[in-house]
N, CA and C atoms of all chains as a GROMACS GRO file, in nm:
protein
  588
    1MET      N    1  11.372   9.385  10.263
    1MET     CA    2  11.294   9.456  10.215
    1MET      C    3  11.354   9.584  10.173
    2THR      N    4  11.355   9.593  10.045
    2THR     CA    5  11.420   9.718   9.981
    2THR      C    6  11.306   9.824   9.945
    3GLY      N    7  11.182   9.773   9.896
    3GLY     CA    8  11.112   9.898   9.946
    3GLY      C    9  11.096   9.981   9.814
    4LYS      N   10  11.121   9.881   9.693
    4LYS     CA   11  11.140   9.943   9.543
    4LYS      C   12  10.998   9.941   9.479
    5THR      N   13  10.996   9.994   9.382
    5THR     CA   14  10.858   9.973   9.290
    5THR      C   15  10.905   9.904   9.147
    6LEU      N   16  10.850   9.794   9.136
    6LEU     CA   17  10.871   9.759   8.984
    6LEU      C   18  10.802   9.788   8.891
    7THR      N   19  10.824   9.806   8.717
    7THR     CA   20  10.734   9.837   8.698
    7THR      C   21  10.734   9.769   8.508
    8ARG      N   22  10.658   9.782   8.398
    8ARG     CA   23  10.659   9.704   8.299
    8ARG      C   24  10.804   9.691   8.268
    9MET      N   25  10.898   9.785   8.257
    9MET     CA   26  11.004   9.785   8.225
    9MET      C   27  11.082   9.676   8.298
   10ASP      N   28  11.044   9.649   8.426
   10ASP     CA   29  11.133   9.535   8.465
   10ASP      C   30  11.062   9.407   8.452
   11LEU      N   31  10.982   9.411   8.429
   11LEU     CA   32  10.910   9.271   8.353
   11LEU      C   33  11.008   9.266   8.202
   12SER      N   34  10.999   9.364   8.155
   12SER     CA   35  11.059   9.321   8.008
   12SER      C   36  11.191   9.261   8.021
   13GLU      N   37  11.264   9.376   8.162
   13GLU     CA   38  11.426   9.324   8.132
   13GLU      C   39  11.400   9.162   8.165
   14ALA      N   40  11.344   9.099   8.280
   14ALA     CA   41  11.342   8.945   8.308
   14ALA      C   42  11.284   8.875   8.204
   15VAL      N   43  11.215   8.913   8.086
   15VAL     CA   44  11.191   8.855   7.938
   15VAL      C   45  11.301   8.842   7.861
   16PHE      N   46  11.358   8.993   7.867
   16PHE     CA   47  11.473   9.001   7.800
   16PHE      C   48  11.636   8.899   7.814
   17ARG      N   49  11.639   8.891   7.958
   17ARG     CA   50  11.730   8.797   7.994
   17ARG      C   51  11.705   8.662   7.957
   18GLU      N   52  11.570   8.629   7.976
   18GLU     CA   53  11.513   8.465   7.936
   18GLU      C   54  11.553   8.402   7.811
   19VAL      N   55  11.494   8.478   7.746
   19VAL     CA   56  11.470   8.415   7.551
   19VAL      C   57  11.580   8.508   7.506
   20GLY      N   58  11.664   8.511   7.396
   20GLY     CA   59  11.698   8.624   7.303
   20GLY      C   60  11.635   8.693   7.195
   21LEU      N   61  11.552   8.786   7.267
   21LEU     CA   62  11.440   8.856   7.185
   21LEU      C   63  11.512   8.998   7.198
   22SER      N   64  11.468   9.136   7.128
   22SER     CA   65  11.540   9.230   7.167
   22SER      C   66  11.403   9.293   7.240
   23ARG      N   67  11.467   9.408   7.295
   23ARG     CA   68  11.451   9.474   7.429
   23ARG      C   69  11.314   9.525   7.392
   24ASN      N   70  11.249   9.548   7.262
   24ASN     CA   71  11.091   9.609   7.196
   24ASN      C   72  11.054   9.495   7.177
   25GLU      N   73  11.065   9.373   7.132
   25GLU     CA   74  11.026   9.240   7.157
   25GLU      C   75  10.962   9.221   7.297
   26SER      N   76  11.046   9.225   7.370
   26SER     CA   77  11.049   9.190   7.507
   26SER      C   78  10.912   9.301   7.583
   27ALA      N   79  10.930   9.393   7.550
   27ALA     CA   80  10.821   9.472   7.583
   27ALA      C   81  10.700   9.416   7.549
   28GLY      N   82  10.685   9.445   7.425
   28GLY     CA   83  10.590   9.414   7.336
   28GLY      C   84  10.469   9.246   7.372
   29LEU      N   85  10.561   9.200   7.467
   29LEU     CA   86  10.510   9.044   7.473
   29LEU      C   87  10.459   9.055   7.642
   30VAL      N   88  10.514   9.136   7.701
   30VAL     CA   89  10.477   9.169   7.855
   30VAL      C   90  10.329   9.250   7.822
   31GLU      N   91  10.326   9.341   7.724
   31GLU     CA   92  10.210   9.415   7.706
   31GLU      C   93  10.098   9.306   7.663
   32ARG      N   94  10.130   9.215   7.570
   32ARG     CA   95  10.030   9.125   7.545
   32ARG      C   96   9.957   9.061   7.630
   33VAL      N   97  10.084   9.002   7.731
   33VAL     CA   98  10.016   8.946   7.830
   33VAL      C   99   9.915   8.985   7.894
   34LEU      N  100   9.967   9.155   7.944
   34LEU     CA  101   9.864   9.203   8.017
   34LEU      C  102   9.740   9.258   7.945
   35GLU      N  103   9.697   9.271   7.826
   35GLU     CA  104   9.617   9.268   7.724
   35GLU      C  105   9.515   9.151   7.756
   36LEU      N  106   9.576   9.026   7.720
   36LEU     CA  107   9.554   8.898   7.696
   36LEU      C  108   9.459   8.878   7.820
   37MET      N  109   9.508   8.908   7.909
   37MET     CA  110   9.458   8.885   8.027
   37MET      C  111   9.353   8.970   8.119
   38SER      N  112   9.340   9.095   8.044
   38SER     CA  113   9.247   9.189   8.042
   38SER      C  114   9.127   9.175   7.955
   39ASP      N  115   9.166   9.171   7.858
   39ASP     CA  116   9.044   9.125   7.763
   39ASP      C  117   8.972   9.022   7.801
   40SER      N  118   9.014   8.879   7.867
   40SER     CA  119   8.950   8.780   7.922
   40SER      C  120   8.893   8.833   8.012
   41LEU      N  121   8.925   8.902   8.123
   41LEU     CA  122   8.860   8.964   8.229
   41LEU      C  123   8.720   9.019   8.184
   42VAL      N  124   8.756   9.137   8.114
   42VAL     CA  125   8.633   9.235   8.074
   42VAL      C  126   8.548   9.130   8.002
   43ASP      N  127   8.553   9.034   7.917
   43ASP     CA  128   8.483   8.922   7.903
   43ASP      C  129   8.394   8.854   8.021
   44GLY      N  130   8.430   8.883   8.116
   44GLY     CA  131   8.336   8.820   8.252
   44GLY      C  132   8.418   8.683   8.261
   45GLU      N  133   8.548   8.592   8.193
   45GLU     CA  134   8.612   8.499   8.224
   45GLU      C  135   8.718   8.530   8.356
   46GLN      N  136   8.729   8.395   8.405
   46GLN     CA  137   8.858   8.395   8.506
   46GLN      C  138   8.955   8.396   8.418
   47VAL      N  139   9.052   8.436   8.458
   47VAL     CA  140   9.188   8.446   8.421
   47VAL      C  141   9.298   8.285   8.572
   48LYS      N  142   9.302   8.205   8.533
   48LYS     CA  143   9.390   8.137   8.593
   48LYS      C  144   9.497   8.075   8.580
   49ILE      N  145   9.581   8.134   8.632
   49ILE     CA  146   9.747   8.142   8.613
   49ILE      C  147   9.805   8.014   8.726
   50SER      N  148   9.848   7.884   8.700
   50SER     CA  149   9.864   7.795   8.823
   50SER      C  150  10.006   7.840   8.849
   51SER      N  151  10.030   7.788   8.982
   51SER     CA  152  10.169   7.851   9.040
   51SER      C  153  10.136   7.968   9.059
   52PHE      N  154  10.078   8.097   9.044
   52PHE     CA  155  10.068   8.267   9.042
   52PHE      C  156   9.930   8.278   9.122
   53GLY      N  157   9.834   8.224   9.039
   53GLY     CA  158   9.696   8.301   9.112
   53GLY      C  159   9.595   8.294   9.016
   54THR      N  160   9.464   8.352   9.101
   54THR     CA  161   9.335   8.325   9.000
   54THR      C  162   9.279   8.523   9.005
   55PHE      N  163   9.265   8.518   8.892
   55PHE     CA  164   9.191   8.653   8.866
   55PHE      C  165   9.075   8.627   8.859
   56SER      N  166   8.955   8.671   8.925
   56SER     CA  167   8.794   8.670   8.884
   56SER      C  168   8.722   8.796   8.896
   57VAL      N  169   8.648   8.813   8.848
   57VAL     CA  170   8.517   8.917   8.821
   57VAL      C  171   8.419   8.887   8.879
   58ARG      N  172   8.367   8.971   8.992
   58ARG     CA  173   8.281   8.961   9.087
   58ARG      C  174   8.156   9.071   9.043
   59SER      N  175   8.026   9.055   9.046
   59SER     CA  176   7.932   9.165   9.024
   59SER      C  177   7.876   9.191   9.160
   60LYS      N  178   7.887   9.339   9.196
   60LYS     CA  179   7.837   9.371   9.280
   60LYS      C  180   7.672   9.454   9.244
   61THR      N  181   7.588   9.436   9.373
   61THR     CA  182   7.446   9.459   9.344
   61THR      C  183   7.422   9.605   9.411
   62ALA      N  184   7.349   9.731   9.352
   62ALA     CA  185   7.394   9.858   9.373
   62ALA      C  186   7.347   9.860   9.564
   63ARG      N  187   7.411   9.977   9.579
   63ARG     CA  188   7.356  10.033   9.719
   63ARG      C  189   7.381  10.174   9.738
   64VAL      N  190   7.355  10.206   9.869
   64VAL     CA  191   7.346  10.326   9.900
   64VAL      C  192   7.476  10.361   9.992
   65GLY      N  193   7.561  10.446   9.926
   65GLY     CA  194   7.721  10.469   9.991
   65GLY      C  195   7.658  10.614  10.063
   66ARG      N  196   7.804  10.620  10.101
   66ARG     CA  197   7.824  10.781  10.187
   66ARG      C  198   7.927  10.807  10.140
   67ASN      N  199   7.931  10.960  10.122
   67ASN     CA  200   8.071  11.016  10.104
   67ASN      C  201   8.103  11.056  10.250
   68PRO      N  202   8.248  10.962  10.273
   68PRO     CA  203   8.307  10.977  10.398
   68PRO      C  204   8.355  11.098  10.446
   69LYS      N  205   8.347  11.214  10.336
   69LYS     CA  206   8.411  11.348  10.389
   69LYS      C  207   8.303  11.446  10.405
   70THR      N  208   8.164  11.434  10.332
   70THR     CA  209   8.061  11.502  10.392
   70THR      C  210   7.949  11.449  10.478
   71GLY      N  211   7.958  11.301  10.463
   71GLY     CA  212   7.816  11.225  10.490
   71GLY      C  213   7.724  11.225  10.425
   72GLU      N  214   7.720  11.255  10.320
   72GLU     CA  215   7.634  11.276  10.221
   72GLU      C  216   7.607  11.144  10.147
   73GLU      N  217   7.445  11.136  10.162
   73GLU     CA  218   7.414  10.973  10.098
   73GLU      C  219   7.468  11.001   9.959
   74ALA      N  220   7.512  10.862   9.868
   74ALA     CA  221   7.512  10.879   9.737
   74ALA      C  222   7.507  10.730   9.643
   75PRO      N  223   7.406  10.703   9.588
   75PRO     CA  224   7.371  10.587   9.498
   75PRO      C  225   7.473  10.519   9.464
   76ILE      N  226   7.503  10.412   9.474
   76ILE     CA  227   7.658  10.325   9.399
   76ILE      C  228   7.548  10.190   9.308
   77PRO      N  229   7.621  10.264   9.184
   77PRO     CA  230   7.520  10.161   9.107
   77PRO      C  231   7.584  10.016   9.076
   78PRO      N  232   7.484   9.936   8.990
   78PRO     CA  233   7.571   9.782   9.039
   78PRO      C  234   7.702   9.798   8.952
   79ARG      N  235   7.799   9.721   8.957
   79ARG     CA  236   7.910   9.714   8.897
   79ARG      C  237   8.013   9.605   8.932
   80ARG      N  238   8.089   9.596   8.842
   80ARG     CA  239   8.182   9.476   8.843
   80ARG      C  240   8.379   9.490   8.938
   81VAL      N  241   8.366   9.420   9.013
   81VAL     CA  242   8.472   9.436   9.057
   81VAL      C  243   8.560   9.288   9.050
   82LEU      N  244   8.702   9.318   9.021
   82LEU     CA  245   8.800   9.270   9.025
   82LEU      C  246   8.901   9.193   9.108
   83THR      N  247   8.889   9.063   9.190
   83THR     CA  248   8.961   9.025   9.270
   83THR      C  249   9.053   8.917   9.220
   84PHE      N  250   9.180   8.877   9.299
   84PHE     CA  251   9.280   8.814   9.345
   84PHE      C  252   9.288   8.743   9.436
   85ARG      N  253   9.330   8.644   9.381
   85ARG     CA  254   9.349   8.524   9.503
   85ARG      C  255   9.470   8.458   9.468
   86PRO      N  256   9.595   8.478   9.534
   86PRO     CA  257   9.704   8.403   9.516
   86PRO      C  258   9.725   8.295   9.531
   87SER      N  259   9.808   8.188   9.464
   87SER     CA  260   9.802   8.060   9.496
   87SER      C  261   9.904   8.077   9.638
   88HIS      N  262   9.866   7.904   9.640
   88HIS     CA  263   9.962   7.855   9.786
   88HIS      C  264  10.130   7.877   9.774
   89LEU      N  265  10.165   7.849   9.653
   89LEU     CA  266  10.295   7.899   9.620
   89LEU      C  267  10.358   8.041   9.667
   90MET      N  268  10.262   8.121   9.575
   90MET     CA  269  10.286   8.260   9.607
   90MET      C  270  10.261   8.305   9.760
   91LYS      N  271  10.151   8.263   9.823
   91LYS     CA  272  10.162   8.320   9.976
   91LYS      C  273  10.269   8.232  10.028
   92ASP      N  274  10.316   8.140  10.023
   92ASP     CA  275  10.402   8.084  10.078
   92ASP      C  276  10.560   8.163  10.050
   93ARG      N  277  10.594   8.197   9.957
   93ARG     CA  278  10.696   8.251   9.890
   93ARG      C  279  10.678   8.403   9.986
   94VAL      N  280  10.556   8.461   9.916
   94VAL     CA  281  10.556   8.584   9.994
   94VAL      C  282  10.580   8.597  10.168
   95ALA      N  283  10.528   8.519  10.259
   95ALA     CA  284  10.536   8.505  10.349
   95ALA      C  285  10.644   8.490  10.388
   96ALA      N  286  10.747   8.399  10.377
   96ALA     CA  287  10.862   8.369  10.406
   96ALA      C  288  10.982   8.455  10.355
   97GLY      N  289  10.975   8.539  10.286
   97GLY     CA  290  11.024   8.620  10.215
   97GLY      C  291  11.024   8.768  10.311
   98ASN      N  292  10.933   8.778  10.344
   98ASN     CA  293  10.869   8.894  10.440
   98ASN      C  294  10.919   8.877  10.575
   99LYS      N  295  10.938   8.787  10.637
   99LYS     CA  296  10.972   8.686  10.767
   99LYS      C  297  11.099   8.781  10.868
  100GLY      N  298  11.026   8.835  10.966
  100GLY     CA  299  11.116   8.888  11.046
  100GLY      C  300  11.181   9.033  11.052
  101MET      N  301   9.019   8.219   8.127
  101MET     CA  302   9.134   8.135   8.065
  101MET      C  303   9.265   8.072   8.129
  102ILE      N  304   9.352   8.013   8.132
  102ILE     CA  305   9.423   7.972   8.212
  102ILE      C  306   9.544   7.978   8.144
  103ARG      N  307   9.654   7.938   8.234
  103ARG     CA  308   9.784   7.970   8.201
  103ARG      C  309   9.863   7.907   8.052
  104SER      N  310   9.786   7.778   8.030
  104SER     CA  311   9.836   7.743   7.901
  104SER      C  312   9.752   7.748   7.763
  105GLU      N  313   9.660   7.832   7.780
  105GLU     CA  314   9.536   7.917   7.686
  105GLU      C  315   9.648   8.030   7.651
  106LEU      N  316   9.670   8.080   7.761
  106LEU     CA  317   9.733   8.244   7.753
  106LEU      C  318   9.890   8.214   7.694
  107ILE      N  319   9.925   8.076   7.711
  107ILE     CA  320  10.068   8.071   7.615
  107ILE      C  321  10.051   8.024   7.477
  108GLN      N  322   9.950   7.942   7.442
  108GLN     CA  323   9.899   7.883   7.313
  108GLN      C  324   9.872   8.025   7.232
  109LYS      N  325   9.804   8.122   7.258
  109LYS     CA  326   9.754   8.255   7.212
  109LYS      C  327   9.856   8.318   7.203
  110LEU      N  328   9.963   8.340   7.290
  110LEU     CA  329  10.088   8.425   7.230
  110LEU      C  330  10.146   8.371   7.150
  111ALA      N  331  10.189   8.225   7.165
  111ALA     CA  332  10.241   8.152   7.055
  111ALA      C  333  10.183   8.164   6.942
  112ASP      N  334  10.050   8.152   6.898
  112ASP     CA  335   9.982   8.152   6.807
  112ASP      C  336  10.015   8.306   6.724
  113GLU      N  337  10.049   8.380   6.785
  113GLU     CA  338  10.041   8.550   6.763
  113GLU      C  339  10.183   8.583   6.720
  114ASN      N  340  10.267   8.493   6.768
  114ASN     CA  341  10.449   8.542   6.768
  114ASN      C  342  10.492   8.344   6.700
  115PRO      N  343  10.474   8.370   6.549
  115PRO     CA  344  10.531   8.226   6.489
  115PRO      C  345  10.681   8.188   6.504
  116SER      N  346  10.719   8.277   6.526
  116SER     CA  347  10.916   8.287   6.512
  116SER      C  348  10.939   8.232   6.646
  117LEU      N  349  10.870   8.215   6.745
  117LEU     CA  350  10.905   8.187   6.906
  117LEU      C  351  10.848   7.996   6.896
  118THR      N  352  10.906   7.974   6.995
  118THR     CA  353  10.856   7.814   7.002
  118THR      C  354  10.800   7.781   7.136
  119LEU      N  355  10.697   7.686   7.107
  119LEU     CA  356  10.579   7.691   7.276
  119LEU      C  357  10.702   7.716   7.382
  120ARG      N  358  10.785   7.600   7.361
  120ARG     CA  359  10.873   7.610   7.477
  120ARG      C  360  10.950   7.787   7.541
  121GLU      N  361  10.968   7.831   7.432
  121GLU     CA  362  11.011   8.004   7.428
  121GLU      C  363  10.912   8.085   7.482
  122VAL      N  364  10.764   8.049   7.479
  122VAL     CA  365  10.669   8.126   7.514
  122VAL      C  366  10.671   8.068   7.670
  123GLU      N  367  10.651   7.943   7.677
  123GLU     CA  368  10.614   7.919   7.818
  123GLU      C  369  10.736   8.012   7.908
  124MET      N  370  10.875   8.017   7.839
  124MET     CA  371  10.964   8.056   7.932
  124MET      C  372  10.919   8.177   7.956
  125ILE      N  373  10.908   8.266   7.860
  125ILE     CA  374  10.862   8.423   7.878
  125ILE      C  375  10.767   8.456   7.964
  126VAL      N  376  10.632   8.357   7.984
  126VAL     CA  377  10.548   8.356   8.057
  126VAL      C  378  10.580   8.353   8.238
  127SER      N  379  10.640   8.235   8.216
  127SER     CA  380  10.693   8.189   8.345
  127SER      C  381  10.808   8.275   8.414
  128ALA      N  382  10.857   8.388   8.316
  128ALA     CA  383  10.973   8.485   8.360
  128ALA      C  384  10.866   8.567   8.406
  129ILE      N  385  10.776   8.597   8.325
  129ILE     CA  386  10.700   8.718   8.354
  129ILE      C  387  10.615   8.733   8.515
  130PHE      N  388  10.584   8.607   8.535
  130PHE     CA  389  10.506   8.563   8.668
  130PHE      C  390  10.596   8.593   8.818
  131GLU      N  391  10.722   8.496   8.757
  131GLU     CA  392  10.807   8.463   8.842
  131GLU      C  393  10.871   8.637   8.893
  132GLU      N  394  10.914   8.698   8.787
  132GLU     CA  395  10.962   8.835   8.819
  132GLU      C  396  10.857   8.934   8.951
  133ILE      N  397  10.739   8.899   8.933
  133ILE     CA  398  10.644   8.956   8.984
  133ILE      C  399  10.661   8.894   9.140
  134ILE      N  400  10.651   8.792   9.179
  134ILE     CA  401  10.646   8.663   9.286
  134ILE      C  402  10.822   8.709   9.350
  135GLY      N  403  10.897   8.724   9.270
  135GLY     CA  404  11.016   8.759   9.382
  135GLY      C  405  11.038   8.884   9.373
  136ALA      N  406  10.931   9.004   9.311
  136ALA     CA  407  10.936   9.135   9.382
  136ALA      C  408  10.865   9.121   9.518
  137LEU      N  409  10.790   9.064   9.554
  137LEU     CA  410  10.654   9.068   9.666
  137LEU      C  411  10.759   9.020   9.773
  138SER      N  412  10.817   8.890   9.720
  138SER     CA  413  10.922   8.801   9.824
  138SER      C  414  11.027   8.915   9.863
  139ARG      N  415  11.027   9.012   9.776
  139ARG     CA  416  11.119   9.090   9.896
  139ARG      C  417  11.093   9.215   9.927
  140GLY      N  418  10.938   9.229   9.940
  140GLY     CA  419  10.876   9.317  10.014
  140GLY      C  420  10.903   9.413   9.885
  141ASP      N  421  10.888   9.402   9.777
  141ASP     CA  422  10.910   9.522   9.708
  141ASP      C  423  10.752   9.521   9.606
  142ARG      N  424  10.705   9.634   9.534
  142ARG     CA  425  10.558   9.651   9.455
  142ARG      C  426  10.615   9.617   9.327
  143VAL      N  427  10.460   9.583   9.281
  143VAL     CA  428  10.475   9.558   9.114
  143VAL      C  429  10.360   9.674   9.061
  144GLU      N  430  10.416   9.759   9.006
  144GLU     CA  431  10.289   9.872   8.943
  144GLU      C  432  10.285   9.863   8.780
  145LEU      N  433  10.152   9.807   8.732
  145LEU     CA  434  10.168   9.790   8.599
  145LEU      C  435  10.030   9.874   8.582
  146ARG      N  436  10.052  10.016   8.515
  146ARG     CA  437   9.942  10.105   8.478
  146ARG      C  438   9.858  10.080   8.394
  147GLY      N  439   9.729  10.060   8.401
  147GLY     CA  440   9.611  10.028   8.353
  147GLY      C  441   9.546   9.942   8.365
  148PHE      N  442   9.672   9.794   8.424
  148PHE     CA  443   9.640   9.680   8.464
  148PHE      C  444   9.617   9.679   8.598
  149GLY      N  445   9.716   9.715   8.667
  149GLY     CA  446   9.668   9.685   8.844
  149GLY      C  447   9.824   9.719   8.910
  150ALA      N  448   9.832   9.659   9.031
  150ALA     CA  449   9.963   9.703   9.115
  150ALA      C  450   9.939   9.555   9.227
  151PHE      N  451  10.042   9.510   9.268
  151PHE     CA  452  10.098   9.404   9.338
  151PHE      C  453  10.162   9.458   9.454
  152SER      N  454  10.104   9.436   9.549
  152SER     CA  455  10.155   9.469   9.656
  152SER      C  456  10.167   9.363   9.787
  153VAL      N  457  10.238   9.420   9.893
  153VAL     CA  458  10.285   9.338  10.015
  153VAL      C  459  10.173   9.380  10.160
  154LYS      N  460  10.101   9.302  10.220
  154LYS     CA  461  10.002   9.368  10.313
  154LYS      C  462  10.068   9.286  10.437
  155LYS      N  463  10.076   9.338  10.599
  155LYS     CA  464  10.119   9.292  10.676
  155LYS      C  465  10.013   9.285  10.734
  156ARG      N  466   9.962   9.104  10.798
  156ARG     CA  467   9.877   9.089  10.875
  156ARG      C  468   9.904   9.071  11.019
  157ASP      N  469   9.879   9.147  11.146
  157ASP     CA  470   9.924   9.164  11.200
  157ASP      C  471   9.910   8.980  11.355
  158ALA      N  472   9.972   8.956  11.391
  158ALA     CA  473   9.963   8.851  11.517
  158ALA      C  474   9.847   8.867  11.563
  159ARG      N  475   9.772   8.761  11.589
  159ARG     CA  476   9.649   8.740  11.628
  159ARG      C  477   9.624   8.636  11.707
  160ILE      N  478   9.514   8.603  11.802
  160ILE     CA  479   9.469   8.524  11.893
  160ILE      C  480   9.374   8.420  11.800
  161GLY      N  481   9.430   8.304  11.750
  161GLY     CA  482   9.332   8.243  11.621
  161GLY      C  483   9.247   8.142  11.698
  162ARG      N  484   9.143   8.084  11.662
  162ARG     CA  485   9.109   7.973  11.720
  162ARG      C  486   9.066   7.824  11.640
  163ASN      N  487   9.107   7.721  11.712
  163ASN     CA  488   9.082   7.602  11.586
  163ASN      C  489   8.949   7.586  11.594
  164PRO      N  490   8.857   7.625  11.437
  164PRO     CA  491   8.745   7.612  11.448
  164PRO      C  492   8.650   7.441  11.479
  165ARG      N  493   8.766   7.357  11.510
  165ARG     CA  494   8.704   7.200  11.525
  165ARG      C  495   8.668   7.199  11.710
  166THR      N  496   8.825   7.251  11.718
  166THR     CA  497   8.800   7.224  11.842
  166THR      C  498   8.771   7.365  11.951
  167GLY      N  499   8.758   7.441  11.933
  167GLY     CA  500   8.780   7.594  11.963
  167GLY      C  501   8.886   7.630  12.064
  168GLU      N  502   8.981   7.588  12.040
  168GLU     CA  503   9.089   7.597  12.139
  168GLU      C  504   9.146   7.693  12.080
  169SER      N  505   9.210   7.798  12.156
  169SER     CA  506   9.344   7.911  12.119
  169SER      C  507   9.433   7.861  12.056
  170VAL      N  508   9.483   7.937  11.945
  170VAL     CA  509   9.616   7.925  11.909
  170VAL      C  510   9.694   8.056  11.868
  171GLN      N  511   9.782   8.041  11.900
  171GLN     CA  512   9.877   8.185  11.829
  171GLN      C  513   9.912   8.218  11.705
  172VAL      N  514   9.857   8.310  11.666
  172VAL     CA  515   9.882   8.347  11.479
  172VAL      C  516  10.003   8.416  11.496
  173GLU      N  517  10.088   8.400  11.420
  173GLU     CA  518  10.200   8.512  11.402
  173GLU      C  519  10.175   8.604  11.317
  174GLU      N  520  10.262   8.723  11.325
  174GLU     CA  521  10.246   8.813  11.219
  174GLU      C  522  10.284   8.757  11.114
  175LYS      N  523  10.213   8.798  10.954
  175LYS     CA  524  10.262   8.750  10.842
  175LYS      C  525  10.222   8.860  10.718
  176HIS      N  526  10.318   8.817  10.600
  176HIS     CA  527  10.266   8.890  10.483
  176HIS      C  528  10.211   8.848  10.402
  177VAL      N  529  10.072   8.923  10.343
  177VAL     CA  530  10.070   8.889  10.192
  177VAL      C  531  10.039   8.926  10.124
  178PRO      N  532  10.019   8.854   9.988
  178PRO     CA  533  10.019   8.912   9.847
  178PRO      C  534   9.900   8.999   9.846
  179PHE      N  535   9.889   9.091   9.786
  179PHE     CA  536   9.751   9.165   9.749
  179PHE      C  537   9.751   9.289   9.613
  180PHE      N  538   9.672   9.244   9.543
  180PHE     CA  539   9.618   9.290   9.431
  180PHE      C  540   9.549   9.424   9.417
  181LYS      N  541   9.547   9.518   9.350
  181LYS     CA  542   9.445   9.633   9.331
  181LYS      C  543   9.439   9.653   9.215
  182ALA      N  544   9.347   9.626   9.141
  182ALA     CA  545   9.283   9.674   8.993
  182ALA      C  546   9.350   9.783   8.949
  183GLY      N  547   9.389   9.846   8.796
  183GLY     CA  548   9.400   9.965   8.789
  183GLY      C  549   9.313  10.049   8.741
  184LYS      N  550   9.253  10.177   8.708
  184LYS     CA  551   9.164  10.207   8.700
  184LYS      C  552   9.114  10.187   8.551
  185LEU      N  553   9.222  10.223   8.466
  185LEU     CA  554   9.152  10.179   8.302
  185LEU      C  555   9.112  10.024   8.339
  186LEU      N  556   9.110   9.930   8.380
  186LEU     CA  557   9.075   9.816   8.373
  186LEU      C  558   8.965   9.789   8.447
  187ARG      N  559   8.962   9.876   8.577
  187ARG     CA  560   8.839   9.861   8.631
  187ARG      C  561   8.679   9.916   8.564
  188ASP      N  562   8.734  10.037   8.472
  188ASP     CA  563   8.634  10.104   8.412
  188ASP      C  564   8.626  10.026   8.264
  189ARG      N  565   8.690   9.927   8.229
  189ARG     CA  566   8.635   9.863   8.131
  189ARG      C  567   8.607   9.756   8.169
  190LEU      N  568   8.577   9.710   8.306
  190LEU     CA  569   8.524   9.602   8.370
  190LEU      C  570   8.359   9.655   8.351
  191ASN      N  571   8.351   9.785   8.381
  191ASN     CA  572   8.211   9.831   8.387
  191ASN      C  573   8.156   9.920   8.253
  192GLY      N  574   8.210   9.871   8.134
  192GLY     CA  575   8.189   9.889   7.976
  192GLY      C  576   8.229  10.075   7.990
  193LEU      N  577   8.267  10.132   8.023
  193LEU     CA  578   8.358  10.258   8.051
  193LEU      C  579   8.442  10.278   7.932
  194GLU      N  580   8.465  10.193   7.830
  194GLU     CA  581   8.561  10.186   7.734
  194GLU      C  582   8.624  10.281   7.635
  195GLY      N  583   8.742  10.305   7.651
  195GLY     CA  584   8.844  10.470   7.625
  195GLY      C  585   8.814  10.578   7.675
  196SER      N  586   8.824  10.513   7.810
  196SER     CA  587   8.824  10.628   7.877
  196SER      C  588   8.922  10.659   7.963
   0.00000   0.00000   0.00000
């Protein structure tokens, strides 16, 4: 466990290593992948990336919440939330890599 | 949208790249994320969200069919939290 945090830059670098594109073009493609996925989710579509996982949008109904600090009641309006379900392959690799 | 549709859209937008190259690019991105999590690293993509690893403690599980107790070992699972921008966009708060 190295405890690092990777960013867009690291993903661009991975793309840059993979094909003969410039660093700028690589960064642009990473951005576009994230945009296309986001747009699809905002449209209410599921995004299913085989061997990675599935992003889905779920609708939550309104409920009465509570401010945990003050104990005050506050209405929570209906909203859409995003969930991610990792693929078996991803779960297995993450479990194996972090073992022991 | 599924993986192949994402690849097709990117290919349409980048006529200088072959479909095979776009496939390699998309694979490289997702592979980098899985590789990072396997090492116990986080991946933070501002506006989109963050991938991290969560530890699940060992517990006594139960075989739902036989009711038998089984020891489930500690394990690590991938976790994703959507970024604020994406959460806001999902709820129609565009451009905030």
